[in-house]
C-alpha positions as CSV (number, residue, x, y, z in Angstrom):
1,M,86.1,126.4,188.4
2,S,88.4,124.7,190.9
3,I,90.9,122.2,189.7
4,I,92.2,118.9,191.2
5,E,95.9,118.1,190.7
6,V,96.4,114.4,190.0
7,T,99.8,113.0,191.3
8,S,101.7,109.8,190.6
9,P,101.6,107.4,193.5
10,F,105.2,106.5,193.0
11,D,106.9,109.9,193.4
12,G,104.1,112.4,194.0
13,K,104.7,114.3,190.8
14,V,101.7,116.0,189.2
15,V,100.7,114.0,186.1
16,G,97.5,116.0,185.2
17,T,94.6,118.1,186.3
18,V,90.8,117.6,186.2
19,P,88.0,120.0,187.1
20,F,86.3,119.6,190.5
21,T,82.6,119.3,190.5
22,T,80.6,120.9,193.4
23,V,77.5,119.4,194.9
24,E,75.5,121.9,192.8
25,G,77.4,120.7,189.7
26,V,76.5,117.1,190.5
27,Q,72.8,118.0,190.8
28,A,73.0,119.7,187.4
29,A,74.5,116.6,185.9
30,I,71.7,114.5,187.4
31,D,69.1,116.9,186.0
32,T,70.7,116.8,182.6
33,A,70.8,113.0,182.5
34,Y,67.2,112.7,183.8
35,E,66.0,115.1,181.1
36,K,67.7,112.9,178.4
37,F,65.9,109.8,179.8
38,L,62.5,111.4,179.9
39,D,62.8,112.5,176.3
40,V,61.7,109.0,175.0
41,D,61.3,110.2,171.4
42,N,65.0,111.1,171.3
43,W,66.5,108.0,172.9
44,I,69.5,106.9,170.9
45,P,68.5,104.0,168.7
46,K,70.5,100.7,168.8
47,Y,72.1,101.1,165.4
48,K,73.4,104.6,166.4
49,R,74.7,103.2,169.7
50,I,76.7,100.6,167.8
51,E,78.1,103.3,165.4
52,I,79.2,105.4,168.4
53,L,80.8,102.4,170.2
54,E,82.5,101.2,167.0
55,K,84.0,104.7,166.5
56,L,85.1,104.7,170.2
57,M,87.0,101.4,169.6
58,E,88.7,102.9,166.6
59,I,89.8,106.0,168.5
60,M,91.0,104.0,171.5
61,S,92.9,101.6,169.3
62,S,94.7,104.5,167.7
63,Q,95.7,105.9,171.2
64,V,96.8,102.8,173.1
65,E,100.2,104.2,174.0
66,E,98.8,107.5,175.3
67,L,96.0,105.8,177.2
68,T,98.5,103.3,178.7
69,I,100.7,106.1,180.1
70,L,97.6,108.1,181.3
71,C,96.3,105.0,183.1
72,A,99.7,104.0,184.6
73,S,100.6,107.5,185.6
74,E,97.7,108.1,187.9
75,G,97.0,104.6,189.1
76,G,100.5,103.1,189.7
77,K,99.9,99.9,187.8
78,P,103.1,98.9,185.9
79,Y,103.3,100.0,182.3
80,M,103.1,96.4,181.0
81,D,99.9,95.7,182.9
82,S,98.4,99.1,182.2
83,K,98.8,98.3,178.4
84,V,96.9,95.1,179.0
85,E,94.2,97.1,180.8
86,I,93.7,99.4,177.8
87,Q,93.6,96.5,175.4
88,R,91.0,94.8,177.7
89,A,89.0,98.1,177.7
90,I,88.9,98.2,173.9
91,N,87.7,94.6,173.9
92,G,85.1,95.5,176.5
93,V,83.6,97.9,174.1
94,K,83.5,95.2,171.5
95,I,81.7,92.8,173.9
96,A,79.1,95.5,174.6
97,I,78.5,96.0,170.8
98,E,78.0,92.2,170.4
99,Q,75.6,92.1,173.3
100,I,73.4,94.9,171.8
101,G,72.3,92.5,169.1
102,Q,71.2,90.0,171.8
103,I,68.8,92.4,173.6
104,E,65.5,90.7,173.1
105,G,62.3,89.6,174.9
106,H,60.2,86.5,174.4
107,E,56.6,85.4,173.9
108,I,54.5,84.7,177.0
109,A,52.0,81.9,176.5
110,M,48.4,83.0,176.1
111,G,45.2,81.2,175.0
112,H,45.6,78.0,176.9
113,T,43.0,79.2,179.5
114,A,39.6,80.7,178.9
115,S,40.7,83.9,180.7
116,S,43.7,84.4,178.4
117,A,41.9,83.7,175.1
118,N,42.2,86.1,172.2
119,R,45.4,87.5,173.5
120,M,49.1,87.5,172.6
121,A,51.9,88.7,174.9
122,Y,55.5,89.6,174.3
123,T,58.2,91.0,176.6
124,M,60.8,93.6,175.5
125,K,63.7,95.3,177.2
126,E,64.0,99.0,178.0
127,P,66.7,101.2,179.6
128,I,66.2,101.4,183.3
129,G,67.0,105.1,183.6
130,V,69.8,107.3,184.8
131,V,72.9,105.2,185.9
132,A,75.2,106.5,188.5
133,A,78.7,104.9,188.6
134,I,81.0,105.1,191.6
135,S,84.4,103.8,190.6
136,A,87.6,102.6,192.2
137,F,91.3,103.5,191.7
138,N,92.8,100.1,190.9
139,H,91.8,99.8,187.3
140,P,90.9,103.3,186.4
141,F,90.2,102.9,182.7
142,N,88.8,99.4,182.5
143,L,86.5,99.9,185.5
144,A,85.1,103.0,183.8
145,V,84.5,101.0,180.7
146,H,82.7,98.3,182.7
147,Q,80.4,100.9,184.3
148,V,79.9,103.4,181.6
149,I,79.8,101.4,178.4
150,P,77.1,98.9,179.4
151,A,74.8,101.9,180.2
152,I,75.4,103.5,176.8
153,A,75.0,100.2,175.1
154,V,71.5,99.7,176.6
155,G,70.5,103.3,176.1
156,C,70.9,104.7,179.7
157,P,72.3,108.2,180.4
158,V,75.2,107.6,182.8
159,I,77.2,109.7,185.2
160,I,80.5,108.4,186.6
161,R,82.2,109.5,189.7
162,P,85.8,108.1,189.6
163,A,88.1,107.8,192.6
164,T,89.6,111.2,193.3
165,Q,93.1,109.7,193.3
166,T,92.6,108.4,189.7
167,P,90.1,110.5,187.9
168,M,91.8,111.2,184.6
169,S,91.0,107.8,182.9
170,A,87.2,108.2,183.4
171,V,87.2,111.8,182.3
172,R,89.1,110.8,179.2
173,L,86.7,108.0,178.4
174,V,83.8,110.5,178.5
175,E,85.7,112.8,176.2
176,L,86.4,109.9,173.8
177,L,82.7,109.0,173.8
178,K,81.8,112.6,172.8
179,E,84.5,112.5,170.1
180,A,82.9,109.2,168.8
181,G,79.6,111.0,168.4
182,L,77.7,110.5,171.7
183,P,75.3,113.4,172.1
184,D,75.9,115.8,175.0
185,G,74.4,114.8,178.4
186,W,74.4,111.0,177.8
187,A,77.8,110.4,179.5
188,Q,79.2,112.7,182.2
189,A,82.1,112.5,184.6
190,V,82.0,114.3,187.9
191,V,85.0,114.5,190.1
192,C,83.5,115.4,193.5
193,D,83.7,115.0,197.2
194,R,81.9,112.4,199.2
195,A,78.8,114.6,199.5
196,G,78.6,114.8,195.8
197,G,79.0,111.1,195.4
198,E,76.3,110.4,198.0
199,L,73.9,112.8,196.1
200,L,74.6,110.9,192.9
201,V,73.4,107.7,194.5
202,T,70.6,108.9,196.7
203,S,68.9,111.1,194.1
204,P,65.4,109.9,193.3
205,K,66.3,110.6,189.6
206,T,68.9,107.8,189.8
207,A,67.5,104.4,188.7
208,F,70.6,102.3,189.0
209,F,73.9,102.7,190.7
210,T,77.0,100.6,190.3
211,F,79.6,100.8,193.0
212,I,83.2,99.5,193.1
213,G,85.1,100.1,196.3
214,S,85.1,99.3,200.0
215,G,82.4,97.3,201.7
216,P,81.5,99.8,204.4
217,V,81.0,102.6,201.8
218,G,79.1,100.4,199.4
219,W,76.7,99.1,202.0
220,Y,76.2,102.6,203.4
221,L,75.3,104.0,200.0
222,N,73.0,101.1,199.3
223,S,71.1,101.8,202.5
224,K,70.7,105.5,201.5
225,S,69.5,105.0,197.9
226,S,66.0,106.0,197.0
227,P,63.1,103.4,196.9
228,G,63.2,101.5,193.7
229,T,66.8,102.3,192.8
230,R,68.5,99.1,191.7
231,S,72.2,98.5,192.7
232,A,75.3,96.5,192.0
233,L,78.0,96.5,194.6
234,E,81.5,95.1,194.1
235,H,83.6,95.0,197.2
236,G,86.7,92.9,198.1
237,G,87.4,89.3,199.2
238,V,90.2,87.6,201.0
239,A,90.8,85.1,198.3
240,P,91.5,81.6,199.4
241,V,93.5,79.0,197.5
242,I,93.7,75.3,198.4
243,V,96.7,73.4,197.1
244,E,96.7,69.6,197.2
245,P,99.9,67.4,197.2
246,D,99.4,66.4,193.6
247,A,99.3,70.0,192.2
248,D,101.6,70.9,189.3
249,F,104.2,73.2,190.8
250,A,105.7,74.2,187.5
251,S,102.6,76.0,186.3
252,M,101.1,76.8,189.7
253,V,103.9,78.9,191.3
254,P,104.0,81.5,188.5
255,D,100.2,81.6,188.4
256,L,100.0,82.2,192.2
257,G,102.7,84.7,192.0
258,K,101.0,86.7,189.3
259,G,97.7,86.4,191.1
260,G,99.2,87.6,194.4
261,F,101.5,90.4,193.3
262,Y,99.8,91.8,190.2
263,H,99.3,95.5,190.7
264,A,101.0,95.2,194.1
265,G,98.1,93.0,195.3
266,Q,95.6,95.9,194.9
267,V,93.0,93.7,193.3
268,C,89.7,92.6,194.8
269,V,90.3,88.9,194.0
270,S,94.1,88.9,194.5
271,V,95.6,85.7,195.8
272,Q,96.0,86.2,199.6
273,R,95.4,83.1,201.6
274,I,97.0,79.9,200.3
275,F,96.1,76.7,202.2
276,A,98.7,74.1,201.2
277,H,98.8,70.5,202.4
278,E,101.4,70.0,205.1
279,S,103.4,67.6,202.9
280,I,104.1,70.4,200.3
281,A,103.5,73.6,202.2
282,D,107.2,74.4,202.9
283,K,108.1,73.6,199.2
284,L,105.4,75.9,197.9
285,A,106.2,78.7,200.3
286,D,109.9,78.6,199.4
287,E,109.2,78.5,195.6
288,L,106.7,81.4,195.9
289,A,109.2,83.3,198.0
290,T,111.9,82.9,195.3
291,Y,109.4,84.1,192.7
292,A,108.5,87.2,194.8
293,K,112.2,88.0,195.5
294,N,113.0,88.2,191.8
295,L,110.2,90.6,191.0
296,V,111.2,94.1,189.8
297,V,109.7,96.8,192.0
298,G,109.6,100.5,191.2
299,D,108.4,103.3,188.9
300,Q,105.3,102.1,187.1
301,L,106.3,103.8,183.9
302,D,109.5,101.8,183.6
303,P,108.7,99.0,181.2
304,K,110.8,96.6,183.3
305,T,108.7,97.2,186.5
306,E,106.6,94.2,187.5
307,V,105.3,95.6,190.9
308,G,104.6,99.3,191.2
309,P,103.7,101.5,194.2
310,L,100.7,101.3,196.4
311,I,98.1,104.0,195.8
312,N,99.3,106.2,198.6
313,H,101.7,106.4,201.6
314,D,99.0,105.6,204.1
315,E,98.5,102.2,202.4
316,V,102.2,101.4,202.7
317,N,102.0,102.2,206.4
318,R,98.9,100.0,206.9
319,V,100.5,97.0,205.0
320,E,103.6,97.4,207.2
321,E,101.5,97.4,210.4
322,W,99.5,94.3,209.3
323,V,102.7,92.4,208.4
324,N,104.3,93.2,211.7
325,E,101.2,92.1,213.5
326,A,101.2,88.8,211.6
327,V,104.8,88.2,212.8
328,Q,103.7,88.9,216.3
329,K,100.9,86.3,215.8
330,G,103.4,83.6,214.8
331,G,103.9,84.3,211.1
332,K,107.4,83.7,209.6
333,I,108.5,86.0,206.8
334,L,110.3,84.1,204.0
335,T,110.9,87.1,201.8
336,G,110.0,90.8,201.9
337,G,108.3,92.2,205.0
338,K,109.7,95.7,204.6
339,R,108.9,99.0,202.9
340,I,111.2,99.9,200.0
341,S,110.2,103.6,200.1
342,D,107.2,105.7,201.2
343,S,105.3,104.4,198.1
344,C,106.6,100.8,197.5
345,Y,106.5,97.7,199.7
346,E,108.5,94.5,199.1
347,P,106.6,91.5,197.6
348,T,106.2,89.5,200.8
349,V,105.5,85.8,201.6
350,I,104.5,84.9,205.2
351,V,104.0,81.4,206.5
352,N,101.5,80.3,209.2
353,P,100.4,83.4,211.1
354,S,97.5,82.6,213.4
355,D,94.0,82.6,212.1
356,D,93.2,85.6,214.3
357,A,95.9,87.8,212.7
358,I,94.5,90.7,210.8
359,I,96.1,89.5,207.6
360,S,94.2,86.2,208.0
361,Q,90.9,87.9,208.3
362,K,90.9,91.0,206.2
363,E,91.8,91.9,202.6
364,I,95.4,93.1,202.6
365,F,95.2,95.0,199.3
366,G,99.0,94.9,199.1
367,P,101.8,92.8,197.8
368,V,101.5,90.1,200.5
369,V,100.7,86.4,200.2
370,V,100.2,84.1,203.2
371,V,100.8,80.3,203.1
372,Y,99.1,78.1,205.7
373,S,99.6,74.4,206.1
374,Y,96.7,72.0,206.6
375,K,96.3,68.3,207.3
376,T,93.0,67.4,205.6
377,L,91.0,68.8,202.7
378,D,88.0,69.3,205.0
379,E,90.1,71.4,207.4
380,A,91.3,73.6,204.5
381,I,87.8,74.1,203.2
382,T,86.5,75.0,206.7
383,R,89.3,77.5,207.2
384,A,88.9,79.0,203.7
385,N,85.2,79.5,204.5
386,Q,85.6,81.0,208.0
387,L,85.3,84.7,206.9
388,D,82.2,86.8,206.1
389,V,83.4,87.4,202.5
390,S,82.6,85.4,199.4
391,F,84.2,86.2,196.1
392,Q,86.6,84.1,193.9
393,A,88.5,81.1,195.2
394,A,90.8,78.4,193.7
395,V,91.9,74.8,194.1
396,F,95.0,73.2,192.6
397,T,94.8,69.4,192.1
398,K,94.8,66.7,189.4
399,N,92.1,64.7,191.2
400,I,88.7,65.5,189.6
401,D,86.8,64.4,192.7
402,V,88.8,66.6,195.0
403,A,88.3,69.5,192.6
404,L,84.6,69.0,192.4
405,K,84.3,68.7,196.2
406,A,86.2,72.0,196.6
407,V,84.0,73.7,194.0
408,K,80.9,72.5,195.7
409,R,81.9,73.4,199.3
410,L,83.9,76.6,199.0
411,N,81.9,79.6,199.9
412,A,82.6,81.6,196.7
413,T,80.9,83.0,193.7
414,A,83.5,81.5,191.4
415,V,86.0,78.7,191.9
416,M,89.0,78.4,189.7
417,V,90.4,74.9,189.2
418,N,94.2,74.9,188.6
419,D,94.2,78.7,188.1
420,H,94.7,81.7,190.4
421,T,91.8,83.6,192.0
422,A,92.4,86.7,190.0
423,F,91.5,85.2,186.7
424,R,88.9,87.2,184.9
425,V,87.7,87.8,181.3
426,D,85.3,90.7,180.8
427,W,82.3,88.7,179.5
428,M,82.1,86.4,182.5
429,P,79.8,87.1,185.5
430,F,81.9,88.8,188.2
431,G,80.8,89.8,191.7
432,G,80.8,88.9,195.4
433,A,78.2,87.6,197.8
434,K,77.8,88.1,201.6
435,T,79.8,91.2,202.5
436,S,81.7,91.1,199.2
437,G,78.9,92.6,197.2
438,L,75.5,92.4,195.6
439,G,74.6,91.6,192.0
440,L,76.9,90.8,189.2
441,G,79.4,92.7,187.0
442,G,80.9,91.7,183.8
443,I,79.7,93.5,180.7
444,P,76.8,91.2,179.6
445,D,75.5,91.0,183.2
446,S,75.8,94.7,183.8
447,M,73.8,95.4,180.6
448,H,71.1,93.0,181.8
449,E,71.0,94.7,185.2
450,M,70.6,98.2,183.5
451,Q,67.4,97.2,181.7
452,N,63.8,96.8,182.7
453,Q,61.4,94.3,181.2
454,K,58.2,95.6,179.7
455,M,55.4,93.4,178.6
456,M,52.9,94.1,175.8
457,V,49.6,92.2,175.8
458,I,47.4,92.5,172.7
459,K,43.7,91.5,172.8
460,S,42.0,90.8,169.4
461,P,39.0,88.7,168.3
462,S,41.3,87.6,165.4
463,L,43.6,85.8,167.8
């Protein structure tokens, strides 16, 4: 068995190892999961799923420190934020447990026509089948929870293929599920190459696949999936924020700063494009630059660190290139704009690059926030909507009419009013439209997607 060494994105030190799964190993995992699903008489009953997930919560709660270090070591998210991620993951399991008790069908009306007389009909929910999960690097433990736990909660066998840069969290989650009493074969982790991941999605034995990652890869896999395979794709956005002159600066600046620089901007709904009214654009940009300048950047395992490394050196190079191009396209750097090391980049605020700059059109996925000035709200909305992405957006204003206009007209799946674009709780619907994705995440919505509806119709002369 070959082994993959997992390294810290900050200094390249080896932080752990995981077994590598060949294409043949992936096929064996699919076969095992499919056999579990076909054995209907031995599906795990709801009460047993609840027992297992409650035990999982108990185990995770006793290992918060160890799981935090594991998650931070491989992913580069600062210790303080990685601890929040583990606490969210534990709560995510709780949400799934609560949702199990809400899995129910309903009565379909019968008897009101002659053709439906002497009948009653009810719907019920069943697990869809084998779930394949392709995960991303930026929240290695919580994303695994969001993809694996809903499947277990509704009774689906699940196989997760984590990002090869951050595989330890997903592997550990599967180990913890087994420790909590989940029978063998119901949750498996495969750390494989692209061919193995593609097999996982395209196998006719896969009933549902959940993908978190880049748009080109997600849409490609979706196009290759077998007929009837349902999918949920979560890609990125280029999150727009509109700031009106009456916005409350005292609360807004720290919110925008956190939303833009959290996990070094490596979040699919990270604050990136701020459209500020021309009367307050300079003030906002200056205050945001002051916020960014005071952030502590460095080793993610240092409890004082607020902004950690990017996931790899190539990403630092790319962010540097995009920032330099933005300056060539008229952007002014207020703070940052330089690499700190091979792995870290300065929190950066740029003002008014042209709309055709790369940074104005694509997701930066780095610690960079751009402020643009606008004259009218209609102009801001038009510019916010000019890209082919649609995910979370935000508007800051005290005027309810302005807020509602922005909510109605912004091309987004969620609009935050007086909050940053990266706001999320794990029970809310979460997902993009257009090129940003397909379907909805969030634990309740994922559980819904991973079930089929079956109807039973009973005919009886006694009805």
